N, C-alpha and C positions, 0 to 999 in steps of 0.2 A: 651703636650699641657703645663702640669705643672712640674714645678721644685722647687726643695726646697720651695714649698710653693707660689710661683709666675707665674706668665704666662708667657711662653715663646713667646707667640704669640697673637697682639691684636684681641679680639674678637668684631666683629661689633654691634654696638646697633643702634638703631633709636629714633630720637625725637618724638614722637607721639603727638595726640592732647592736649592740656593743657599742654605742655612740659613735658609729661609723657614718662620715660624710664623704658623698661624692662630687668633686667638684667638676664643674660642667665644661664638655670639652672648648669652650671658648676661652674659658680662662685658663685651662694647662696650657693651650696652645700660644696665648699672649705671653705666658710666663717660661714657657721652654718646659714645661713640666713633663715627665714620662713616667710611667710607673715605677716606684722603687724611690722617686725622688724624696727625700728628707726635706720635711718642713719644722720649722719651730712654731710651737703654739703658746701664745701668753695671753692673759687678760689685761686689756687696756680698758679703763672706765668700766663701761657695761659692757664690752665687746672681745670678741675673740678675734685674736691677729692672728693670720697663719701668713708664715713667710719662708722662702727657703733659706736655708741655711747658708750661702752665700750672700744672700741680701743681710741677713743679721748680723754676719762678721762685718762687711762693710760698714753698716751702722753704728757697731761698737768700736770698730778702730776710727772712726770718724770721729767719736767722743774723745779719743786722744791724740789727735792731731795738734802737733805744736808742742809735744812733749817729748823732750830730747831722748833719744834712747838711752843713754847712759844715766838718767834719772830714774832714781828709784821711789815710787810712789808709795811704797810702805815707808820708807825712810821720810818722806815728806809730812805723810800721814800723821807720822809719829811725833815730828818734830812741832806740825799745827797743835798737836793734843800737849803738848809738853809747854807750848807757851800760853794755851789757855787755861793750864793748870797753876803757871807762874803769876798769870793776871787775876786768878780767883783767889790767890794764896795771901 
């Protein structure tokens, strides 16, 4: 069922009362999820993606790799917008 940390075959789950979904035990064990674990949900294309908060934070941090800590992303965006305005003028 599992190969390289990924499931080979989909596991059916059912939408219950109040939109509740129970994750099958093999999935919980593989991800080290215990009762009360916080997952983040998002819609990606036509799919629902659930991921542990720590995984989402790692994915977000990787997006900003290479940005120097002293760099102000707000200042960068403002400078870019000002250049665009100057080009249009």
